[in-house]
KETORNU-604686 format. One line per field, with one value per residue (C-alpha): residue number from 1; x, y, z. Coordinates in steps of 0.2 Angstrom, whole numbers, plus 5000, padded with zeros to 4 digits. Layout:
<pts>
k: NUM / ...
px: X / ...
py: Y / ...
pz: Z / ...
</pts>
This chain:
<pts>
k: 1 / 2 / 3 / 4 / 5 / 6 / 7 / 8 / 9 / 10 / 11 / 12 / 13 / 14 / 15 / 16 / 17 / 18 / 19 / 20 / 21 / 22 / 23 / 24 / 25 / 26 / 27 / 28 / 29 / 30 / 31 / 32 / 33 / 34 / 35 / 36 / 37 / 38 / 39 / 40 / 41 / 42 / 43 / 44 / 45 / 46 / 47 / 48 / 49 / 50 / 51 / 52 / 53 / 54 / 55 / 56 / 57 / 58 / 59 / 60 / 61 / 62 / 63 / 64 / 65 / 66 / 67 / 68 / 69 / 70 / 71 / 72 / 73 / 74 / 75 / 76 / 77 / 78 / 79 / 80 / 81 / 82 / 83 / 84 / 85 / 86 / 87 / 88 / 89 / 90 / 91 / 92 / 93 / 94 / 95 / 96 / 97 / 98 / 99 / 100 / 101 / 102 / 103 / 104 / 105 / 106 / 107 / 108 / 109 / 110 / 111 / 112 / 113 / 114 / 115 / 116 / 117 / 118 / 119 / 120 / 121 / 122 / 123 / 124 / 125 / 126 / 127 / 128 / 129 / 130 / 131 / 132 / 133 / 134 / 135 / 136 / 137 / 138 / 139 / 140 / 141 / 142 / 143 / 144 / 145 / 146 / 147 / 148 / 149 / 150 / 151 / 152 / 153 / 154 / 155 / 156 / 157 / 158 / 159 / 160 / 161 / 162 / 163 / 164 / 165 / 166 / 167 / 168 / 169 / 170 / 171 / 172 / 173 / 174 / 175 / 176 / 177 / 178 / 179 / 180 / 181 / 182 / 183 / 184 / 185 / 186 / 187 / 188 / 189 / 190 / 191 / 192 / 193 / 194 / 195 / 196 / 197 / 198 / 199 / 200 / 201 / 202 / 203 / 204 / 205 / 206 / 207 / 208 / 209 / 210 / 211 / 212 / 213 / 214 / 215 / 216 / 217 / 218 / 219 / 220 / 221 / 222 / 223 / 224 / 225 / 226 / 227 / 228 / 229 / 230 / 231 / 232 / 233 / 234 / 235 / 236 / 237 / 238 / 239 / 240 / 241 / 242 / 243 / 244 / 245 / 246 / 247 / 248 / 249 / 250 / 251 / 252 / 253 / 254 / 255 / 256 / 257 / 258 / 259 / 260 / 261 / 262 / 263 / 264 / 265 / 266 / 267 / 268 / 269 / 270 / 271 / 272 / 273 / 274 / 275 / 276 / 277 / 278 / 279 / 280 / 281 / 282 / 283 / 284 / 285 / 286 / 287 / 288 / 289 / 290 / 291 / 292 / 293 / 294 / 295 / 296 / 297 / 298 / 299 / 300 / 301 / 302 / 303 / 304 / 305 / 306 / 307 / 308 / 309 / 310 / 311 / 312 / 313 / 314 / 315 / 316 / 317 / 318 / 319 / 320 / 321 / 322 / 323 / 324 / 325 / 326 / 327 / 328 / 329 / 330 / 331 / 332 / 333 / 334 / 335 / 336 / 337 / 338 / 339 / 340 / 341 / 342 / 343 / 344 / 345 / 346 / 347 / 348 / 349 / 350 / 351 / 352 / 353 / 354 / 355 / 356 / 357 / 358 / 359 / 360 / 361 / 362 / 363 / 364 / 365 / 366 / 367 / 368 / 369
px: 5000 / 5007 / 5009 / 4995 / 4983 / 4988 / 4985 / 4968 / 4963 / 4968 / 4958 / 4943 / 4941 / 4936 / 4934 / 4936 / 4921 / 4912 / 4913 / 4897 / 4899 / 4889 / 4889 / 4883 / 4878 / 4880 / 4867 / 4867 / 4855 / 4858 / 4856 / 4843 / 4843 / 4862 / 4863 / 4845 / 4852 / 4864 / 4850 / 4840 / 4854 / 4856 / 4838 / 4840 / 4854 / 4844 / 4829 / 4840 / 4848 / 4832 / 4823 / 4836 / 4842 / 4860 / 4869 / 4873 / 4890 / 4891 / 4899 / 4897 / 4882 / 4879 / 4879 / 4868 / 4877 / 4883 / 4871 / 4874 / 4883 / 4874 / 4883 / 4884 / 4873 / 4885 / 4885 / 4886 / 4903 / 4903 / 4915 / 4928 / 4924 / 4934 / 4939 / 4929 / 4937 / 4939 / 4924 / 4927 / 4922 / 4904 / 4910 / 4927 / 4937 / 4944 / 4961 / 4959 / 4965 / 4966 / 4978 / 4987 / 4989 / 4979 / 4975 / 4988 / 5002 / 5006 / 5005 / 5005 / 4990 / 4991 / 4981 / 4981 / 4969 / 4962 / 4948 / 4935 / 4927 / 4943 / 4952 / 4947 / 4957 / 4959 / 4971 / 4980 / 4993 / 4996 / 4998 / 4986 / 4983 / 4976 / 4970 / 4961 / 4943 / 4947 / 4965 / 4973 / 4970 / 4977 / 4971 / 4983 / 4995 / 4999 / 5003 / 5012 / 4999 / 4995 / 4994 / 5000 / 5005 / 5008 / 5018 / 5025 / 5042 / 5050 / 5068 / 5081 / 5082 / 5097 / 5089 / 5073 / 5083 / 5093 / 5077 / 5069 / 5085 / 5086 / 5068 / 5069 / 5086 / 5078 / 5064 / 5071 / 5086 / 5089 / 5087 / 5092 / 5091 / 5091 / 5090 / 5077 / 5071 / 5087 / 5088 / 5097 / 5107 / 5110 / 5110 / 5099 / 5087 / 5069 / 5064 / 5071 / 5066 / 5069 / 5066 / 5067 / 5063 / 5064 / 5068 / 5062 / 5049 / 5031 / 5025 / 5041 / 5038 / 5042 / 5041 / 5043 / 5046 / 5045 / 5053 / 5048 / 5056 / 5044 / 5049 / 5043 / 5051 / 5069 / 5070 / 5066 / 5056 / 5052 / 5047 / 5032 / 5036 / 5025 / 5027 / 5019 / 5019 / 5014 / 5021 / 5030 / 5016 / 5005 / 5017 / 5008 / 4991 / 4991 / 5010 / 5006 / 4991 / 5000 / 5014 / 5000 / 4993 / 5011 / 5013 / 4997 / 5003 / 5005 / 5010 / 5003 / 5009 / 4995 / 5005 / 5006 / 4988 / 4978 / 4961 / 4949 / 4932 / 4927 / 4941 / 4935 / 4917 / 4926 / 4936 / 4921 / 4910 / 4924 / 4926 / 4908 / 4907 / 4922 / 4914 / 4898 / 4906 / 4918 / 4903 / 4893 / 4879 / 4874 / 4858 / 4865 / 4874 / 4860 / 4862 / 4880 / 4877 / 4873 / 4858 / 4863 / 4879 / 4888 / 4896 / 4907 / 4911 / 4918 / 4901 / 4903 / 4906 / 4925 / 4926 / 4932 / 4948 / 4951 / 4967 / 4968 / 4985 / 4982 / 4969 / 4974 / 4964 / 4965 / 4956 / 4950 / 4944 / 4950 / 4954 / 4959 / 4976 / 4982 / 4970 / 4956 / 4954 / 4935 / 4933 / 4927 / 4932 / 4918 / 4925 / 4938 / 4945 / 4947 / 4959 / 4959 / 4973 / 4970 / 4974 / 4965 / 4975 / 4993 / 4998 / 4987 / 4994 / 4988 / 4972 / 4963 / 4945 / 4943 / 4929 / 4924 / 4915 / 4906 / 4901 / 4883 / 4870 / 4883 / 4888 / 4900 / 4892 / 4899 / 4896 / 4907 / 4915 / 4926 / 4941 / 4957 / 4974
py: 5000 / 5017 / 5031 / 5041 / 5026 / 5023 / 5042 / 5041 / 5026 / 5034 / 5049 / 5041 / 5029 / 5014 / 4998 / 4980 / 4973 / 4959 / 4942 / 4931 / 4912 / 4899 / 4880 / 4869 / 4851 / 4838 / 4824 / 4809 / 4795 / 4777 / 4762 / 4751 / 4737 / 4734 / 4729 / 4722 / 4704 / 4710 / 4718 / 4702 / 4692 / 4703 / 4702 / 4683 / 4684 / 4695 / 4683 / 4668 / 4677 / 4682 / 4665 / 4656 / 4644 / 4643 / 4637 / 4619 / 4614 / 4630 / 4626 / 4643 / 4654 / 4667 / 4684 / 4698 / 4711 / 4727 / 4741 / 4754 / 4769 / 4785 / 4798 / 4815 / 4828 / 4841 / 4858 / 4874 / 4882 / 4899 / 4912 / 4918 / 4933 / 4949 / 4956 / 4971 / 4988 / 4997 / 5008 / 5027 / 5038 / 5044 / 5062 / 5068 / 5077 / 5094 / 5092 / 5106 / 5106 / 5087 / 5075 / 5063 / 5048 / 5038 / 5049 / 5040 / 5048 / 5066 / 5072 / 5091 / 5098 / 5104 / 5112 / 5107 / 5112 / 5099 / 5100 / 5088 / 5086 / 5077 / 5070 / 5060 / 5056 / 5043 / 5039 / 5022 / 5017 / 5035 / 5042 / 5053 / 5047 / 5058 / 5050 / 5055 / 5049 / 5045 / 5039 / 5038 / 5021 / 5013 / 4995 / 4981 / 4994 / 4994 / 5012 / 5018 / 5025 / 5043 / 5048 / 5060 / 5054 / 5065 / 5057 / 5063 / 5056 / 5059 / 5063 / 5076 / 5083 / 5073 / 5057 / 5060 / 5065 / 5048 / 5038 / 5047 / 5045 / 5027 / 5023 / 5032 / 5024 / 5007 / 5011 / 5022 / 5022 / 5041 / 5051 / 5070 / 5080 / 5099 / 5111 / 5125 / 5140 / 5144 / 5157 / 5172 / 5174 / 5156 / 5148 / 5134 / 5126 / 5126 / 5113 / 5099 / 5093 / 5076 / 5071 / 5052 / 5043 / 5026 / 5033 / 5045 / 5034 / 5040 / 5028 / 5028 / 5030 / 5048 / 5054 / 5071 / 5073 / 5088 / 5086 / 5100 / 5100 / 5104 / 5114 / 5115 / 5131 / 5131 / 5112 / 5101 / 5086 / 5078 / 5082 / 5081 / 5071 / 5075 / 5062 / 5065 / 5049 / 5048 / 5043 / 5054 / 5058 / 5063 / 5076 / 5091 / 5085 / 5076 / 5080 / 5099 / 5098 / 5088 / 5102 / 5115 / 5105 / 5103 / 5122 / 5125 / 5114 / 5122 / 5114 / 5122 / 5124 / 5127 / 5141 / 5150 / 5149 / 5166 / 5162 / 5172 / 5164 / 5176 / 5171 / 5153 / 5160 / 5171 / 5157 / 5145 / 5158 / 5161 / 5143 / 5140 / 5156 / 5149 / 5133 / 5141 / 5154 / 5142 / 5130 / 5143 / 5140 / 5152 / 5143 / 5137 / 5152 / 5166 / 5169 / 5173 / 5187 / 5205 / 5214 / 5220 / 5210 / 5209 / 5192 / 5190 / 5172 / 5161 / 5158 / 5139 / 5125 / 5124 / 5119 / 5101 / 5109 / 5122 / 5119 / 5132 / 5138 / 5150 / 5160 / 5178 / 5191 / 5210 / 5217 / 5234 / 5240 / 5231 / 5237 / 5220 / 5216 / 5203 / 5202 / 5209 / 5195 / 5194 / 5211 / 5208 / 5219 / 5228 / 5223 / 5211 / 5207 / 5189 / 5183 / 5165 / 5160 / 5146 / 5139 / 5128 / 5113 / 5110 / 5123 / 5138 / 5153 / 5158 / 5168 / 5176 / 5175 / 5192 / 5194 / 5211 / 5205 / 5214 / 5208 / 5211 / 5204 / 5191 / 5184 / 5188 / 5193 / 5196 / 5213 / 5210 / 5194 / 5194 / 5185 / 5194 / 5188
pz: 5000 / 4995 / 5008 / 5000 / 5001 / 5020 / 5024 / 5015 / 5024 / 5041 / 5038 / 5031 / 5046 / 5035 / 5046 / 5040 / 5033 / 5042 / 5033 / 5033 / 5035 / 5026 / 5027 / 5013 / 5016 / 5003 / 5001 / 4990 / 4985 / 4990 / 4979 / 4987 / 4974 / 4975 / 4993 / 4996 / 4998 / 5011 / 5021 / 5020 / 5027 / 5042 / 5046 / 5046 / 5058 / 5070 / 5069 / 5073 / 5089 / 5096 / 5094 / 5104 / 5090 / 5086 / 5071 / 5070 / 5078 / 5089 / 5106 / 5115 / 5119 / 5106 / 5114 / 5108 / 5097 / 5107 / 5106 / 5092 / 5098 / 5095 / 5085 / 5094 / 5086 / 5077 / 5085 / 5075 / 5077 / 5084 / 5078 / 5090 / 5101 / 5099 / 5116 / 5120 / 5119 / 5136 / 5140 / 5138 / 5153 / 5153 / 5153 / 5148 / 5162 / 5160 / 5170 / 5183 / 5201 / 5200 / 5209 / 5197 / 5209 / 5223 / 5238 / 5249 / 5239 / 5242 / 5224 / 5220 / 5211 / 5193 / 5179 / 5161 / 5147 / 5135 / 5122 / 5129 / 5112 / 5105 / 5120 / 5135 / 5151 / 5164 / 5178 / 5178 / 5192 / 5197 / 5179 / 5170 / 5152 / 5138 / 5122 / 5106 / 5104 / 5086 / 5084 / 5067 / 5059 / 5043 / 5037 / 5040 / 5048 / 5067 / 5071 / 5087 / 5099 / 5100 / 5119 / 5132 / 5150 / 5165 / 5180 / 5196 / 5201 / 5218 / 5220 / 5216 / 5198 / 5194 / 5200 / 5189 / 5174 / 5175 / 5177 / 5162 / 5151 / 5155 / 5151 / 5134 / 5129 / 5132 / 5120 / 5106 / 5095 / 5097 / 5112 / 5114 / 5130 / 5131 / 5146 / 5143 / 5153 / 5161 / 5175 / 5169 / 5185 / 5191 / 5174 / 5182 / 5171 / 5176 / 5163 / 5153 / 5136 / 5128 / 5110 / 5106 / 5090 / 5081 / 5064 / 5050 / 5042 / 5041 / 5054 / 5065 / 5084 / 5091 / 5109 / 5117 / 5136 / 5147 / 5164 / 5176 / 5194 / 5208 / 5223 / 5240 / 5247 / 5240 / 5240 / 5224 / 5230 / 5213 / 5196 / 5184 / 5168 / 5153 / 5139 / 5122 / 5110 / 5092 / 5075 / 5063 / 5051 / 5066 / 5072 / 5064 / 5071 / 5088 / 5091 / 5090 / 5101 / 5114 / 5114 / 5117 / 5131 / 5139 / 5137 / 5147 / 5162 / 5179 / 5195 / 5210 / 5228 / 5240 / 5249 / 5232 / 5228 / 5230 / 5236 / 5226 / 5225 / 5211 / 5200 / 5198 / 5193 / 5180 / 5173 / 5172 / 5163 / 5151 / 5147 / 5144 / 5133 / 5123 / 5120 / 5115 / 5103 / 5095 / 5093 / 5085 / 5097 / 5111 / 5116 / 5132 / 5139 / 5138 / 5157 / 5154 / 5141 / 5147 / 5139 / 5121 / 5122 / 5105 / 5100 / 5085 / 5082 / 5068 / 5060 / 5060 / 5073 / 5075 / 5093 / 5090 / 5082 / 5096 / 5107 / 5121 / 5125 / 5139 / 5148 / 5155 / 5164 / 5165 / 5180 / 5174 / 5191 / 5207 / 5224 / 5230 / 5238 / 5250 / 5264 / 5254 / 5241 / 5243 / 5234 / 5217 / 5202 / 5193 / 5176 / 5168 / 5151 / 5148 / 5134 / 5128 / 5117 / 5105 / 5088 / 5076 / 5070 / 5069 / 5056 / 5061 / 5070 / 5087 / 5089 / 5104 / 5110 / 5119 / 5132 / 5140 / 5156 / 5170 / 5187 / 5190 / 5203 / 5209 / 5191 / 5177 / 5161 / 5144 / 5136 / 5120 / 5113 / 5097 / 5089 / 5087 / 5079
</pts>
């Protein structure tokens, strides 16, 4: 199969056709006349046995013939069952203030934005896994799985680096590590990036890994490891989307969290409006729109292609400061950075919000480059 044919099959999602089974029975006609004499002879022997008369010169008692064995009735052969696919979650999660391991482990909390229309998540053995609902498929071709995993490893930065390096070298033929986000004064890296692969063929396995040390005070107690896996041809699709997800990752320390109840309400309103505007359907968010609100959206449903990179806020009027976090600003501007697909540039969904009657309402929403 040519490369173009594989790609067409992967995009079209064509599944294997089910094959129907049929059985044919062969029947034949017996020839009664040919063996009529033999049948008469058998009947004579049976009569002789059951009347108690034996042939002349027989010294031993003639025993009745053994009963005929009944042949088992043929049973229809059932086709082998295919193991069921694991059930998907009823409602996809939005990774937000979640722990990534069982409760008995003290794991820092984090935030990560995903598009719940295209990806679902689940936790397995202390690791959060993010997978696409519709992974790429090519008939008669076993492709490397497209997924992202988030894991927290305890230990010093050097210990975690050694663990990750050893894992990758056991799975891939090429592994490169870089130090990124170095501090200007100390030169210490706040993040490490790995790129590993098994070649440059269109279906060769690729992996990107981001190692982010986690500090409690001044001491590094562990690191988050974000791993993005895909095959080379999917780099501009799922690879880019996983990269954007990793870019939105934030680890949180409880001592650093500013408790502002209104910020969560503002964020929830902004996310609901983002989905509604990019889906070109405002029917479920009327209560979040101020009277005479102006909304300029894409004019079509594009939400399945949206990857959120960042959400920022600008408080127009706010008298709050430490110790007065309960005070709510009168207005705020929310900017949602997003992109459509792997090759599209970033755009911004801007919302002018006001706080009125205990709720955040949008007065103006538009898309800006």
